[in-house]
C-alpha positions in Angstrom: 22.1 58.1 -38.7 18.2 57.9 -37.7 18.5 54.6 -36.5 21.4 55.8 -34.2 19.1 57.8 -33.1 16.5 55.8 -32.6 18.5 53.2 -30.7 19.9 56.5 -28.3 16.6 57.6 -27.4 14.8 53.8 -26.5 18.3 53.2 -24.2 17.0 56.0 -22.3 15.0 55.2 -19.0 11.6 56.1 -19.0 10.5 59.3 -16.9 8.0 57.0 -14.8 9.1 54.0 -14.5 9.7 52.4 -10.9 13.6 52.3 -10.3 14.7 48.5 -8.9 15.2 48.0 -6.2 17.8 45.8 -5.0 18.1 42.9 -2.9 18.7 43.7 1.2 21.4 41.4 2.3 21.5 38.4 4.0 21.4 38.3 8.1 24.5 37.6 10.3 24.5 33.7 10.4 25.6 34.1 13.9 22.8 36.6 14.2 20.3 34.8 12.9 21.1 31.7 15.2 20.9 33.7 18.9 17.5 34.2 17.1 16.4 30.7 16.2 17.8 29.8 19.4 15.7 32.4 21.0 13.0 31.1 19.4 13.2 27.3 20.4 13.4 28.7 24.1 10.7 30.8 23.1 8.9 27.6 22.0 9.8 25.3 25.5 8.5 27.8 27.9 4.8 29.1 26.2 4.0 25.8 24.5 6.3 23.1 26.3 7.7 21.5 23.1 10.4 22.3 20.7 10.4 22.5 17.3 10.0 20.2 14.2 8.8 20.2 10.7 8.2 16.7 9.9 5.1 15.8 12.6 3.3 18.4 10.7 3.3 16.4 7.6 2.7 13.2 9.2 -0.3 14.4 10.6 -2.3 15.8 7.5 -1.2 12.9 6.0 -2.4 10.7 9.1 -5.6 12.8 9.0 -6.1 12.3 5.0 -6.2 9.0 5.0 -8.3 8.5 8.2 -10.8 10.6 6.0 -10.4 8.2 2.9 -9.4 4.6 5.3 -10.1 5.0 8.6 -10.2 1.2 9.4 -6.6 1.3 7.9 -5.2 4.5 8.9 -6.4 3.7 13.2 -5.1 0.1 13.0 -1.5 1.2 11.2 0.5 2.5 14.4 2.5 4.6 12.6 -0.5 6.9 11.2 -2.6 5.9 15.0 0.0 8.2 16.9 -0.5 11.2 14.5 -4.4 10.8 15.0 -5.2 13.4 17.3 -8.0 12.7 19.9 -10.5 15.5 17.7 -9.6 14.2 14.3 -8.7 17.3 12.6 -4.8 18.3 12.2 -5.2 22.2 12.5 -5.5 21.3 16.4 -1.7 20.0 16.3 0.8 22.6 17.2 3.3 21.7 14.7 0.9 22.2 11.7 0.5 25.7 12.6 4.0 26.2 13.2 4.8 24.5 9.6 2.3 27.1 8.3 3.6 30.2 10.4 7.2 29.7 8.6 5.9 29.6 5.3 3.8 32.9 5.9 7.2 33.9 7.6 9.5 33.1 4.5 7.3 34.2 2.3 7.1 37.8 3.9 11.1 37.9 4.7 11.6 37.5 0.9 9.2 39.8 -0.1 10.6 42.5 2.5 14.1 42.0 1.2 13.1 41.6 -2.5 14.5 38.4 -2.7 11.2 36.2 -4.2 11.4 35.4 -7.6 10.9 32.0 -9.6 14.3 30.7 -10.4 15.5 27.3 -10.1 19.5 27.6 -9.4 21.8 25.5 -10.5 25.2 25.2 -11.9 26.3 25.7 -15.1 26.3 22.1 -16.3 23.0 20.7 -15.1 19.9 21.5 -16.9 16.8 22.8 -15.5 15.3 19.6 -15.4 18.1 17.5 -14.1 18.1 20.2 -11.4 14.7 19.4 -10.0 14.9 16.0 -9.9 18.1 15.5 -7.9 16.3 18.4 -5.5 13.1 16.0 -5.7 15.3 12.9 -5.6 17.1 14.2 -2.3 13.8 15.3 -0.6 12.2 11.9 -1.2 15.5 10.5 1.1 15.3 12.9 3.4 11.7 12.1 3.9 12.6 8.6 4.4 15.8 9.4 6.8 13.0 11.8 8.7 10.5 8.7 9.4 13.4 6.5 10.0 15.3 8.8 12.6 11.9 9.6 13.7 12.1 13.4 13.1 13.6 15.8 10.8 16.1 18.3 10.8 15.1 20.7 12.9 13.2 18.6 15.4 16.4 16.1 15.5 18.9 19.3 15.2 17.2 22.0 17.2 15.1 20.4 19.8 16.8 16.7 20.4 20.3 19.0 20.1 19.3 21.4 22.7 18.1 18.6 25.1 21.2 16.5 24.4 20.1 13.5 22.9 22.8 11.5 22.3 20.6 10.3 18.6 19.7 13.6 18.0 23.9 14.1 17.9 24.5 10.8 16.2 21.9 11.8 13.9 23.4 14.8 12.8 26.5 13.6 12.3 25.0 11.1 9.9 23.5 14.1 8.0 26.5 16.1 7.6 28.7 13.1 6.6 26.1 12.5 4.1 25.6 15.2 2.5 29.5 15.8 2.6 29.4 12.2 0.8 26.7 13.0 -1.7 28.1 16.4 -2.4 31.7 14.8 -3.7 29.2 12.8 -6.8 27.8 16.3 -7.7 30.3 18.7 -7.2 30.8 19.0 -10.6 27.7 20.6 -11.4 28.2 23.7 -9.9 31.5 24.7 -11.4 
């Protein structure tokens, strides 16, 4: 009898325990799309450039390479194109954009109570397998962004808004490749 009473007493919530706040629902995708379009328009009007992300990483890599091997960085056509005149990547617009996206995402997650350390995966794949697939996918996207001369944000948003044929072709290939790859890994999510 005492063990039952003890279990029942332990199951009751503590008087001073903070209530668990539920995560807020995601924003309607149509509203978020309109907001993203307005941010893109503001970037064109205020800064004179569109949005993108891979250029920030390229600028940072070019800067680090110029510090470690300056002759190589300046002689390499790809890296030299990302070296700013004054020599520091924090003078590049895209670096601040990517830093702002990271800070904004964290702030949004905190306000919506969605920040947690988890690995989202299907029931048929291990955490290590999921992380390995994510790493391989990230490497493939990095090479794709280098070959396409821009990432999905730069190509799809900026290039698509400017009606660049290459940007539209890039996005058709991204979606086609994603659907083709999804067929091979679909069982991991069921």
